[in-house]
N, C-alpha and C positions, 0 to 999 in steps of 0.2 A: 604512415603517420597521419595522412590526410583522412583516413577512415575514422579516426578518433574525433571526439567533439573538440571544439575550439578550447574549452576549458581544460580538458585533459592534455591537449597539445601544449597549451601555455604552461601547465604545471611541469610537464616532462622537460620542455625546453629550459624552464627556470632551474630545475634540479640539475640538468646537464651543465648549464652555465656555471652554477655554483660549484658542482663537483669537479668539472674540468679546470676551472679557475683555481680551486684549492690544490688540485693535483699539480698543475703547472707551477704554482707558487712554491710548492714543496720541492719540486725538481729544480726550479730556479735557485732556491735557497741552498740545496745540496751542491749544485754546480758552483755557486758563488763561494761557498765555504771551501770547496776543493781548490778553486783558483786562489782565494785569499791565503789558504794554508801554504800554497806553493810560492807565493810572491812576498809573503810578509817578511821573511828574513832577507830577501833581496832588496825590497823597497822600503823597509822600515829599519830604524835604529833601535837597539834594545833600550830598556828603561835606564840602565846605568851607563849608557854610552858617554854622556858628558861627565858623569861622575868619575869615570876612568881617566878623563883628561885633566882633572883638577890637580893631581899630584905634580904632573909635568909643568902645568901652568904656575903653580906655587913655586916650584923650583926655579923657573925662569924669572919670576918676580923677585925672588930673594937674590938671585945672582945679579940682576940688574940694579937692584937697590934704589937709591934716591934719584938716580938718573930718570926714572919713570915719572918723576914729578914734573918734568918739563913737558909742556904741551906739545912740543915737537915730536914726542914719542907716541903720540896718539895713533898714527898710522901703523907703527910697529906693533902696538898692543892689539889693534884690530885685526892684524894679520895672525897674531898668535892665539887670540881668543875667538872661538866661533860665535859670530853675531846672532845666529838663529837659536842657539841652545843655551848660551851663557851671557848674562848681563854683568857689566863691570862698571866700576867707578874708581877713579884716582882722586884722592883728596889729601889736603895738607893736615898738619898735626892738630889744627883747630876744627877739622871736619868740613872745611870749605871745599866745595866741588871744583875740580880742575878740568877734567874731561872724562868721557866715558858714555856708555849706552844707558846707564842708570842715572837719572837726573835728581832724584829725591835725596835729601840730606841723610847721610848714613849715621854719623855720630855728631853729638852736639858739643862735646868737650873732650879735652885730653884724657880726663879720667875715664870717660866712657870708652875712649879709644883703647886705653890700656886694659880696661876690663874685658874688651871684646876680642883681644888679640888671640889668634889661633883657636878660637872657639866657634864651632859650627852649630848653628841653630836653624830650626825650621819655622818659617813664617809665611802664611798664605801659600802653602804647598811649595814654597821655594826653600832650598837649602842655602843658607847665607853663611859666608865666611869672610873674615878680614885678615889680610896678610900685611904686617907692618913693613914700612920702608925705613930702614935704619942706616945712618951714615957711618963713617969710619970711626967716629968717636963713640959709637954705641947709642947715639941719641935717636929717638923715634921722630922722624921728620914728616911722616904722613902714613898713608896706607892704601891698599887696593881692596876694594869690596867686590866679591864675586857672588853671584846668585844664579842657581840653576834648578831645574825640575828633574825629579827622578820619574820619567815616563817615556814610553816608546814614542818615537817621532819618525817622520817621513824623511826619506833620503833627499827628495827635492819636491818642489811645488807640483810638478806634473804628476808624479806618483801619488801625491796627496789627492789631487783632483780626481784621478782615476779611481782610487779606493773609495773616496767619498761618493763618487757617482755610482759605484757598485752598491754601496750601502743604501743610497737613496733609491736606486732602482729596485733593490730588494724590498724596501718598505712600500714602494708604490706598486710593486708587481701584482698584488691581488686585484687592485683597481684596474690596472692595465689589462690583465687577462680577462677580467669581467667585461670590460669594454670590447675587447677583441672577440670573445665568444658570443657576446650579445649581438654584435654586428653580424657575425657568421650565421647564428641561428635565427636572428630576426629576418635576414634576407631569405632564408629558407621558409620561415613562417609566412612572410609576406608573399613569397612566390606561390605557396599553397593557397593563400587567400585570393591572390590576383586571378587565378585561373577561373574560378566560378564567377568572380565579379566581371571579368572580361566577357564571359559567356552571357551574363545577364545584360551587360551594356549592349552587346551585339544584338541580343534578342529585343531589347527595348527600341533599338534603331529600326529593326525590322517591323516591329509593331507600328512605329511612327510612320513607316512607309507603307502601311496597310498590307504587310506580308506576314501571314500567320503560318506559313509553311516552313517551320523550323522546329528543332528539338534541342533541349539543353542536355548535353551529354556529361552529366555530373551526378552520379548516383551514390556518393558517399553518405554515410549516415551521421552527418554532423549538422551543425546549425546552418551552414551554407548549403548543404545538400537539401535540407528541409526548405530553405528559401527557394532553391532552384525548382524543387518539386511543387511548391506553392505557385511559383511563376508559371510552371507548366499547366497547373490546374487553372490558373487565371487565363492562360492562353486558350485552354480547352473551353472554359466558360465563355470567353469572348467569341470563340468560334461558334459555339452553340447559340449565343446571343445574336451573332450576325446571321446565322442560318435562320433563327426564329424571325429576325427582322425581314430577311429575304422572303420567308414563307408568308409573313404578314403582308408584305408588299404584293406578293403573288396573289394572295387571297383577295386583297383589295382590288387588284386589277381584274381578277376573276369575278368579283362582285359587280364591278362596273360593267364588264362584258356580259355577264349573265343577265343583269338588270336590263341592259340595252337590248340584248337578244330577246328576252322574254316579254319586253314591253313593245318591241318593234311591231309584231304582228297585230296585237289588239289595237295599238295606237294607229297603225296604218289603216286598219279596218274602220276605226272611228273617224279618221280623217276623210277616208274615201266616202263613207256614207254621209258624213256631215256636208261635204262638198256637193254630193248628189242632191241632198235636201235643199241646200242653198241655191243650186242651179236648176232644180226641177220644179215641177208643178205641185205645190203644197195642197192643192184642192183635192188630190187623190188621197183621202184619209187612210185607206187600207195600206197603200204603199208607204205613206209617211209613218204610220204606226209600226209597220214591219221594219223600216229603217231605224226608227228610234229604239226598237227592241234590240236590234243588233248592236247599236251604239251602247245601250245600257249593259248588255251582256259583256261586251269587251271592256267597258270601263270597270265592271266588277272584277273581271279577270286581272286587269292591270292593278287594281287596288289590292287584290289578293296577293299578287306577286310582291308588291311593295311591303305589305304587312308581314308576309312570311320572311322577307329579308330583314325587315326591321326587328322582328322577334329573334331571328337567329343572331343578329348583332347584339341584342340585349343579353342573350345567353352567353355569348363569347366575352362580353365585358364583365361577367361574373358579378353583376349587380342584383341578381335575383335573390329572393329569400323564400324560405319554406313556410307556408301557412298551414299549420296542422289543424285538422278538425276530425271529429268522429264521423265515420261514414259507413252506412250499411252497403257493403260492396256488392252483394248479390242483388239487392233492389236497384242499386245504381246501374249495374251492368244490364239488368233487364230493360231499364228505361233507355239506355244507350242503344241496345239491340233494336228496339222499336224505331228509333230515329234512323238507324242504319238501313232498316228494311224500307223505310220511305225513300231514303236517299238512293237506294239501289233498285228501286222499282222500275225505273226507266229501262234497265238492262235485264229485268226479270231475274235478278240474282237472289238466291235464297240465303238468308242469314240464319245459321244454326248456332244456338247458345247451349253450352254445357258447363255445369258447375259441380265440382267435387269438393267435399269437405271432410277433413279428418274428424275422428271421434271427439266429441265434446268441444268442438271449435265453433264459435259464433261467427257471424259474417260481418261484425262491426270491427273496423280498424281505424287507427288514426293515420290519416294520409292528407296530402295536399290535393284537394279535389280538383282545383283548376288545372294543375299540371297533369294529373291522371286523365282528366277529360281531354286535354290536348294530345296526350300520348296516344290514347285509343282512337281519337278522331283521325290523327295523321296516319296511323297504321291501317285502319279500316278503309279510309278513303283511298289510300294508296292501293290497297288490295282490290277495291271496287274498280279502280282505274285499270288494273291489269287482269281482272277476271273477265273471261268472255261472257257474252249474254247467255242467260239460262244456266249460269254456273252456280257454285255454292261457296260460301265463305263460312268457315267454322271459327267461332270464338269460344275458347275453353278457359275456365278458371279453376285453379286448384288452390284451396284454402288450407294452409297449415296454421299451427299455433301462433307463429310470429311472422309469417310471410305469405305473400300471394304470388302465384305463378300464372301468368297469362300466356296464351298461345293463340295466334291468329294465322290461319292458313286457308288457301283457296284451291279451287279446282283448275286454276290456270296452269301455265307452264312453270316448271321448277326453276330455281335459281341456277344460273350458269356459274362456272368457277370465277369468272370475272365479277359477276354480280355479288357473289358471296364475299369477295374481297373488298368491294367498293360500295356496297349498298348503303352504308352509313356515312359515306364520304360526302363532303359539302359539294353541292351542285351536281351530284351524280344522278343521271337519268338513264334507265335501261333503254327506253325508247325515246331518243332525242327528238324525233320528228313530231311527237305528240305534245311536247312540253309547251310550245307556244300556242297550241290550239286550246288547251284546257287551263292555261294559267299556272302550270306546274313549274316551279323554279328549281326542283331537285334538292330542296332543303327539308322536306317532310321527315324523312327517316333520320337525317342528321340531327334535327331538332329533338326527335324522340330519344335518340341515344344520349344526347346531352342532358335532357330532363331526367331520364332514368338514373344516370350516373350521378347527377347532382343530388338526388335523394338517397344515394348510397346503394342503389340497386345494380343489376347487371342485365345485359341484353345480348342476344345473338340472332344471327340469320342462319337458317339451315333448311334442309329439305327433309320432309317426313319419310317414313318407310314406304308410303304410297307415292313418293316422288312428287310431293306438293310443296310449293314455296311456303315457308313458315317463319314468322317473327315471334320469338319467345323472350319474355322479360320477367324479372322477379323484383318485387318491391317488398320492403319490410315494414312491419307495424312500428310507427314512430312513438 
């Protein structure tokens, strides 16, 4: 039953209550009828029970005659006439009441008395009869009025109470059985509801105690089951939220640690050279110029680290927007290649550029120039950093109708398995010992990945067939 929806459960229980109540009422009625049929002749008197006693009462009255006019005969009459079934009155010849259980005036005159003698009539469901009281001289001195009903009566008050109680119980039985079955099925219905509610209450207590290690074992496909599943989903979402908060806190701590680590060396150098300048002989211009040059270089490194972390923070905050503009990609890339050649000249690194275009494809695309500029700068400068002197860096561009595919690979060492997994991770550096020396915070390729994906593109790190480290990304014409 619990597998059904609450609406279906309610309808089924309602039908069961009505059906069982109706069935129980019918059975009750049959049983009551059988009981009544067995006791009605024992506990009730037939409709003509008192009518059958009237002849003997009339005979007694006639035999006693005018003696009954004496009030002293009242007790005698009450013994002879059943008080419950027959009413009587003894009156004189003028119709005046003498005694009896019937108090109203029966006749108003002698004439009316004479006219009513030995005539039975029915009035207000009573059979009325007047028996004259005649003296020895044949004169009518008064009469006895008898009144009785022709209907079944009870043997005694106790039997009447029992039979009336049975009749009342029969009339009330539908309501009684509805109440009984409602109580039975409502308890069962409530028990089915209480189980998931108890589970939800227990789960809410656990959440209040910061304990998310629980499950709600109630998988029925009804409204309460859906509520339990929603609660489970909420718990899962809360877990994910807490994990995300934990990761955010971890990243915040990593930011602080990375910033402190990457600024420690250049700042220490700046401090050392500044103290040397303050404590030394400033007249030696060559030495002073050399020290100031070192201070300037390390201040630039520190500034680069701060700017890089600030830009990464801006990317994570998702406040960036895309600034589209039409750009000749081929011309743009040629210009960038010249800049990279100057940048890599100190290591005598060769920058080779290759562009392939599909048929009938122009080199003009709508892109975000600033973001593409930063993407290429971060990739190429990172490649220069890890390419040995006299090495080669290849920049290849493949232009399709609606997309551009860039590949940058060098003659240095190939990516290791660890590097392929983590190269785009925040603060990851393949050579940790070099980071503090060149102002590298491990955010370059992390920023690249974010910028590419922000523009709807894709990026991957791989090794070429010649086992050369390669960064490949695709951007689409906007």
